[in-house]
N, C-alpha and C positions, 0 to 999 in steps of 0.2 A: 744238669740243665733239664733233662727229661724228668727228673724228680721234682725240681723246683717249680716247673711250669704248671703242675697239677694243683697247686694251692695248699694252704695250711691244713685243711681238713683231710685231704687225701694223704698228705705227708704224715700226719699223725697216725692215720690208719696203717700206712706202710711202714711205720717205725715201731709203734707201741703194741700192735696186735700180738697177742701171745701165740707162740708156736712151740713145737717140741724143742726143748733146750733153752727157752728164754723168749725175749722180745724179738720182733721181726728184724730190727736193725739196732745199731748201737750209737748212732750219731744224734746229738740234739739238733735243733732245727733253726737256730738263729741265722746262720749263713744262708741256708736254703731260702728262708723267708725274705731276707734282704735281696737275694738274687731274683726272687719272684717279682718284687717291687721294681727292681732295676730293669728287668726284662720288659715290664709293662711300659717303661719309659724309653728304653733304648732298642728294643727288638732282641732277636735271638741269634744273630749271626755270631760266628766265632769271635770276631773283633769285638762286638758289643758285649758279649758275656764275659770275655776276658778283661775288658776295660774296667769293670767293677773292681777286680783284683788289683789292676794297675793303680787305680785311684787310692785304694786302701794302702798299697805299698808306698806311694808317693807321700801320703799323709804320715806314714810311719817314719819316713826320713825326717819330716818336720818335728815329730815328737821326740825322736832321738836327739835332734839338735837341742830342744828345750831341756831334756833330761841331762845331757852331758854339760850344757851350759850351767844349769843350776847346781850340778854336783861339783864342777870345776871352774870353767870360765868360758867365755864366748869362743875363744880360739879352739878349745877342745870340742865345743859343740859343733863347730863347723867341720873339724876334722872327722868327728864321729859320724856326722851326717854324710860326708863324702864317702867314707868307707861303706856305710849302709847303702848308699845309692848305687854303688857299683858292685857290691858283694854278690857273686853269682848265686849263692844260696837264697838270698833275699829276692833277687831278680827272678829266679825260677818260680818261686811261689807267689810273686806279684804278677805273674802272667797266667797261672793255671786257674781254671774255674773250680776252685776248691776253697775250703774254709781257712786255710792257714795264714793268708795275708790278713784276714780279719782278726784271727787269734793273735798274731804278732802286734797289730795295732792296739788292740784292747789291753793286752798285758803291758805294753810299753807305756800306755796312758796310765794304767793302774800303778806302775812303778813311779811315774812322775808325780802322781798324786801322793803316793807314799812319801816321797822326798819332800814335797811341798808341805805335807801335813806335819812333818817333824818340827817341833817348836824350836829346835836348835840346829836347823839345817844350815849348812855352810856352803859357800861357793869359793873354792880355792883357798880355804882356810879362813874366810871372812863370813860373818853371819849374813844370811839373806835379810833383806829389809823386813821389819816386823809385819808390815801389811801383806807380805807375800808368803808368810809361813805360819804354820800352827793352827790355822782356822779349821774348825770342825767340818766345814763344807768340803774340804779336801778329803776327809775320811768318808763322808757320805758318798762323794764321787768315787772314791776307791772301792767302796762296797758295791756300788752299782756296776762299775766296770768289771770287778771280779766275777759278779754273777753273770754278766753278759759273756765274759770269756768262757765260763762253764757252759753256758747255753750254746757256745760255738763249738767247743771241743773239750770233752771231759778230761782229757789229759792235761788241761790247764791246771788241774789240781796240784801237779808236781811243782810247777813254778810258784803257784800261790802258797803252797806249803813252805817252800824255801823262803819266800818273801816274809811270811809270818814268823818263821824261826829266826830271821836275821836279828831283830831286837833282843830276842831271848839269848842268843849266843853272845851278843855284844853287851848283855846286861843293861840294855837301855829300857828300863821298866816304864819310863815315862812314855816312850813310843809304843811299847806293847799295850799299855792301857788304852791307847788311842786306836791301835789296830783292832782290838776286840769289838768295839761298836761297829767298825767298818765290816768286820767279818760277820757280825750278826745281821747287818743289812744284806750282805751277800747271801747268807743262808736263808733269810726270809724270802728274798726274791727268787732264789733257786729252788725253794721248797716244792712248788708245783711240779717241777721235773724230777726232783730228788725222789719222790715217791715211786717213780717208774724205774729208778736206777737198779734195784735188785734184778728185775727181768733183763735189763741190758747187760748187767754183769754176768748173769747166767748165760747169755748169748756168747759173751767173750770166753767164758770157761768152756763152753760146749763146742763152738764152731769158730775159732779164731785162727787165722793163718800164720801167725807169728810163732817163732820158736825162741827159747831162752837165749839171750845174747851172750857172747863170750867177751873176753877182754879186748879182742880185736875190734869189736863193735865200737868201743870207746874211741879207738884211733880213727876208725872210719867216720865217726861223728865229728871229731875235731877237723878232719880234712873236709868233710861236707860243709861245715860252717864257713870255710874259707874258699872252697872251690865249687860247691854245689853237690846235690844228692843224685847225680847220675854217674854211671860207670864211666871211667876214663880209660881208653886203651893204652897199652904199653907202647913205648917206654914213658909216656907222659904221666901215667899213673904213679910210677915210682918218683918222678920229679915232684909231683904234687904232694905226695906223702912226706918226702924229705923237706920240701919247702915249708909245709905246714908245721912240721915238728920244729924246724928251725925258728920259725916266726913265734910260735907259742912258747918255746923254751926261752927265747930271748926276751919275750914279754915278761915271763915269770922272773927271770934274773934281774931285769931292769926294774921291776916292781920292788923287789927286795932291796936293791941298791938305792933306788930313789927314795923309798920310805925311811931308810936309815939316814939319809942325807937331808938335802934341802927341801925335799918334798914330803916331810913328815906330816904336814898339814893335810895331805891328801889321803892319809891312812884310812880314815873312817869311810869317806865316799868310795875310794877305790876298793876297799874291802867289801863293801856292799856290791859293787859292780862284779867283782871276780866271783863272789859267792853266788850271785844269780846266774852267772855264766856257766858255773860248774855244778852247783848243788842239784838243780833239777835233773841234769844228765845222770848224775850218780844215783839219785833217788829212783829214777825210772829204771835204771839198770838193775838196781838191787831188787826192786819189786818184781821185775821181769824174770828173776831167777825162780820165783814161785808161780807167778801168773804173767806170761809174756804179753807185754803191752808196749814194748820198746819201738817207738816210731821216731826216726830222726827228724822227719818233717814237723812233728808236733813239738820239737825242741827249738823251733825258730825263735821264740822269745829269748831263749838263752843265747842264741847266736847274736841277737841284736845287742845284748849286753857285752858280748865279746867285742863287738864293733866299737862300743863306747870305750872299752879298755884299750883297743888299738888307737882310737882317737887320742886318748890320754898319752899313750906312748909317743905319738907323733908330736903332740902339742906341748906336753909337760914332762916328758921322760928325760929331758936333759941330754939328748943324744948328741955326740960330736957329729959334725957334718959328714965325714966319710961313713960313719956307722949308719947315720940316717939315710944316706944314699943307698947303702946295701940293703937296708930294711925296705926302703921304698921300691928298689928293683925287684926284690923277692915278692913283695906284695903285688906289684904290677904283673909279674910273670904268672902268679897264681890266679889273679883276676882275669888275665887274658886267656889262659888255658880254660878256666871255668866258663867264661862267657862264650868263647868259641865253641866249646863242647855243647853248651846250652842251645846255641842258635843253629848248630848243624846236626843235632841229634835227630835221627830219622828212623829209629826203630822203637819198639815198645818202651814207654807209653806214647811216643810220638810217631807211631807207624803211619804210613800214607793212606789213611782211611778214605779221604776224599778221592784220591786217585783210584783206589779199589772200587769205590762206588761208580766212578766215571767209566771204568773199564767194563763193569757189568752192564751199566745203563746203555753203553754204546751198542751192545749186542743183545739187548733184552728182547724177549718175545713174550707175548701173552701166555700165561700159564706157567712161566718159569717160577722157581722158588730159590731163594738164597738160604742155605743152611750153614750156620756158624758152629764151629767146634765147641765154643762156649760163649759166655756173655761178654768177654773182654774185647772181642771184635764186633759182636752184635750191637752193643749199646752205641758206640760211636758211629757205626755205619747206619744205624736207624736214624740217628740225629742228622746225618748228612743227606739222607734220602728217605723221607717218610713214606713215599709211594711204592717203593720196592716191597715185594712180598718176602719178608725176612723172618726166619725162624732160628732158634738156637737150642742146643742140647743142654739139659740141666746138669748141674754139678753132681758129682757122686754124693748121694745123701749121707749126711753125717760127717763128711770129710771137712778138712780145715778150710777148703775153698768154697764150701757150700754156704756162701754169704748172701745170696739173693733169695730171701725167704718168699714163700708163696704170697703173703699179703703185699709185699713190695712189688712182686710181679703183677699182681692184680691191679694195684693202683697205677702202675706204669702202663697197663694194658699190653704187657709183653710176657706172655706165659711161656715157660720153657717146655720143650718136648722131652719125653722120656727116652726116645730113641731116634736114630736117623730115619728109620722106616716110618715112624709117625710124622716126623718133620717133612719128609719128602712126599708123603701121601702118594698121589697118582700123577705127580708132575712129570711131564715129558722130559724136562731138562732141570738139572739141579746144579746150582752154583755152590760149591763147597768152599768155605773160607776157614783157614786155620793159620796159626803162626808156625814158622819153620822150626821153632824150638820145641813144639808141642810133642812130637814123637819121642824126642830124647827125654823130655820130662816124664812122660807117661811110662817109658821103658825103665827109667831110673826108679820110679815109684812102684814098679811092678803092677801097673794097672793096665788091663787089656781093652778098655772101652774104646780108645781111639783106633786101635788095630781092628777091632770088631766092626766099627762104623765104616772104615775104609773098605774092609772086606765085603760088607753088605753092598756098598756102592759099586764095587767092582763086579759083584755077582749080578747086579740088576741094571747096570748102566755101563756105557763105554766112555772112557775119557776122550773128549774131543777138543780140549783146550786147556792150557795151563799158563798162568801168569805169576811171575815172581816180582813182588813189589816190596823191595827191601826185605823185611822179615815176614811179610804177609804172603801167603800162598793162596791163590784163587784157582780152583779147578772146575772146569765145566764138564759135567757128566750128561750124556744124552742117552735116553732109554734105548736099550737093545730089545727090539720087539720079540726076539727069540728067547730072551731070558725068562725064567719062571716068574 
C-alpha cells in the first residue's frame, strides 16, 4: 500500500533503478497500479485495500465455474466453484493486499480462453456449440491475459509454460498452431517490461532470500493447496498432512479407475486439469534447484486447477455414497482447520501491529522516536500511524534479506539507518520494536548486529517499560543522564 500510493512514476523508479547486483526490485507493477486506482476510489483503510483482493477472489470463483462447466458439465462447475470458494489457500490470498489473487484470476481466465479456443473442445464428452469454440478472438484474449499475468508476477511463466506444452505432449498440433499466435501477442505486449528482466534476474541471483527446495517442499505445497500456507500447530499439522495425502491419493486412484471405465470421455479435459495442477509445481521445483524461486503462493493458479479436479471427483467421479461421505468429511475437516487457522493467526505476518502502535501512542511524548529492528515491523506500523517518528535499521548489506534497495527506500521516503545510534540520535526516549524470534534467528545465523544494538541501548538508556504483544516486543528506553 505504501508503494502503490506513490503512483506509477515513483514505482518505476523504485523498481527499475539499477543498484549493485541488479535492479532495485523484482516485481512488475500491474497489481500495484490497479491498487493505486482502487485506493483513489475506496480509500486506504485495511478493509478498503483488502477488498480489492476479495473482489478478485470472488471473480475467480466465477471463472472456475465457467472453466469446469466447459470442460465437464454444469454440475462439475458448481462443485469446483464451491471448493474454490471455501479453500483456505484461495481465501488467504483473496484477503491479503498482494498480487496473488490477481495472478490467480488472470491465469484462470487464460486457461478458460485456451479451452474455448480449442476447435474441438468438449463438454463431458460432447462437442461445445460451434459458436462457442475455436474463434481466434479467444486466442487474442489468451495472449492479452498471459501478458497481464506476467505483468502481475513473473513466476506466472511456469504456469504458462505448462499450458503451452499441453498440446505438444498430447500431440494436438491443431491447438499448438493456435497457441503460437496467442503467445506472440503475449510476447509483444510484455516486451516493454521484458527488456528490464535481465536486471531483475540479477537481483534474484544476488539478493534473494529463498533456498533450494527439498522433496518435503512438494508435500508442503500439496498440503498448502488444501489447508493454506500458514504453519499449523501440532497435532493438527499431522492431521492435515495425512488428510491431504489421503484426499490426493484417492483423487489419483479414482481418476485412473474412472478413465478406464465409463468416464473415458473425460480423459482429455481431466488430463489437462491434472497437468496444470502438477506441472507448474514440478517445473518451479526443478528450476529452483539451480536458482531458488520456489514460492508456494505463486502456485495459486495450479491450486485452482486442483479444485477443478476435486469438483470432478465430487460430481463425476462415480463415488459410492458411503465413500463420497468419507471424502466429504475429510474435505470439511481440512477446510475447517485451514479456515480456523487463517482467521485466528495472530503472529507474523499477522502480528498485532495496530495494537503496538496504540500502546506507543498512548504514552507518546514529544521528542520520542520508534526504532525498529528491521523493515518487517517498520512498514506496517508506519502504515497504521504516519505521524509517529519511526526509524528502522537497514538489512545487512549483501545478505539474502537485503531486499529493500535504496531507490525503493527513497521513493517510499523511508530511509533505513545504518545503526541504532544513528536512528536514536539524541532522543530522550527510544521505543525499540522487534520480533520475539529475532534473537534466535540472529544467533542461529551467527550474526552479532542485534546483540550489538541492544547492548548500545543498554549502555546509553535504561529500560523503563516492556510490552509483549504476541510475537512483537516493544521496549521503552529512557536516557540515563549519567551514561556517556
